[in-house]
Phi, psi and omega in degrees: 000119187268163180293147179280157171296167187290342180301146180289137182267123179298148181301318181297323178292319178297316179295319179300318180291321180293320179293325175295321177294323178294319181296329182282340182230060182291150171271108189253348179295143185231164173210155177266129178229152175289161179302324179299335183258359190266356180306126177080354180280170182251127183294128183277322182236151177299139178268116179257141180293126175265359178206162175283141174237122350290163182287346181205162173300134180217170186275135174269000184217160163282125179177224187223132178259139180211170172261114190292323181292339182269358188255132181253010179100358183276159171302143184243141172286154178268118183268338180199158177242130187234118173259162173304129181097353182269163181252114182284156171255171183302131177288121180287140176304141179077016178227170174230172179237133170289124188225146180243160185307129177090349182285142176298142174289139175289151178302132181104337179278142176223014183202144175231129175252135180292150189297334180296335182258022181235137174254126177269118183279166183301327182274006177093347176287164180239145178246133181267124192264347183235161176298145183243157175221155181299141177068016178295130177058032178247126172271111186286153173304134180074012181301322181273307178217154171245153180308129179095348178298141172280111184270317175228129178284155172301142186089000176288137171278136187265110174246189182305319183290315179297320178292322175297320179294319179295320180294325178294342178261006174086012177283123176267342181209164181219149173272127182234160174292147179292161180291134174293141177260113184242124177272122180257121183243138167238143182229150175123130177293347179283347184267140179227141179285145178305144181100341178261154179289148177273139171264181179301130177075008183259156179224160176281148184275098180269327185299322180300317181290319178301311185290317181299312181297316182294318179296321179295323177299326180281000181084017179274153169267120183267128171258099185272105183282340182081204184268123175270132178287165177282071181208122187298316184293318178297326179292315178303315182294324181291317178295325180295334183272000187294326186076201181276117178230161180261344181202136169256119185241125180236160174232114181077154168090355176258103183206197177254007181292154183289342177269000182267089185289325177299313178298322177299310183293319178298323182285340180298326182230029180196200182212135181232146172241140183250113183258136172258109187271146178273055176225161181214122000280164174111037186295312185273137174217140180245137181220138179173211178210157177225115183052041178084352181265129178301146181232132169235123176250114180270157176295157190273337179295137188307313181293325178293317175302315181301307186294316183288327175292315183297318189264341183235306184291318181297308177301323179300312181297316181294323179294323178298336179271359176096006178286127181278310183270106187240352184273131182295142180282145176225172179213155179278135174227155174295137179284142176261011182211168182258139176238101187256349182246107179292142179245164181274346179250150175285129184251147179236106185265132173289125189209170171213168179261123178231125180053040174083004181232150180278123174240140182261155176293141185302317184259104181263022179300143180289347178267004186254100178284336178304330180299324181284326177293326180283329188280165172250356180173198184238134171266127182267126176245109184292159179302143174057041186237140168231160175204160180256168176299131180099343178288152179287138175231152180277128181244123178252107181292144178303331180300335180286321186260341181272347180301000000 
């Protein structure tokens, strides 16, 4: 993979290339896990319905079931009481059944009237007070699924709703893609782990914590390499200890500079391309491979790391697991500020919604992580765009990308 020309690469083009690389190296190994272990995992095979849902006609209301064709408008005696989980008997002509929500309809019944529209007479018979129609308040057999229906496609991410759906079909376990193993690298003598004293010119390593936590949310197994010193041999030894991983992910320090020891070592047994992206924050991105293992090098400033992981690294990882829809959803909200200077790069502003309008954090520096903690998401400002207060802007909530 050769170096890119100096022209800025549009975000959409960079994402298209990364997804093509992901499609070429899918993680296809699978494992069977229980539903309790499947939260956040990616379904390996389509889930087909093994039964009709519901398995039988049942009542959508607490009320009374009857055969409408058999009824002439007279009060009816109650022949049986049916709760959810009970087994009904044949509905006798000229009678009705007291029935509760979810209970199977007795054979012969084709209508349920809610109890609020029924008068119970002194002799126990019931009078129906409103006009009735066939199949009223009846949940038909197979209304939700029929045997053989595709309920969840392969590549679906499994959350509470998907797991509940699998449980409703009697599934105790599911086949899922195995967890991606991602090696997280931080480089530079200027970095110090939290809890240790800072020396001159040193800062605490926040990107490592952001990336490790985010990867775990995505269901990845994190191989935390820690901080690599500015030493080529130490870097070689650290990479040699990685074992089998699916991705090497770094923040900062992968470039062509003579002080970039990580980049030097990666190029010794691999190939790297350096992309200059037309986005802000997050201009530099490294993509390539080392001994056959894909490499992504994110920019080092905290906000740049956040934006490029959210918009590029996260979709890349999800696509390798077979997820089709990987672009985060956004929605339009009125802007609470003016954007008067069009830029050549697409910008992602840390912002939140207040009183129905998107407002941005005052300091949009790529080195300010506090802006993201304050924000609820990102406002996307397209290239060569201006807008006035009240104009619609696209807002991408963090809940979309942190999921």
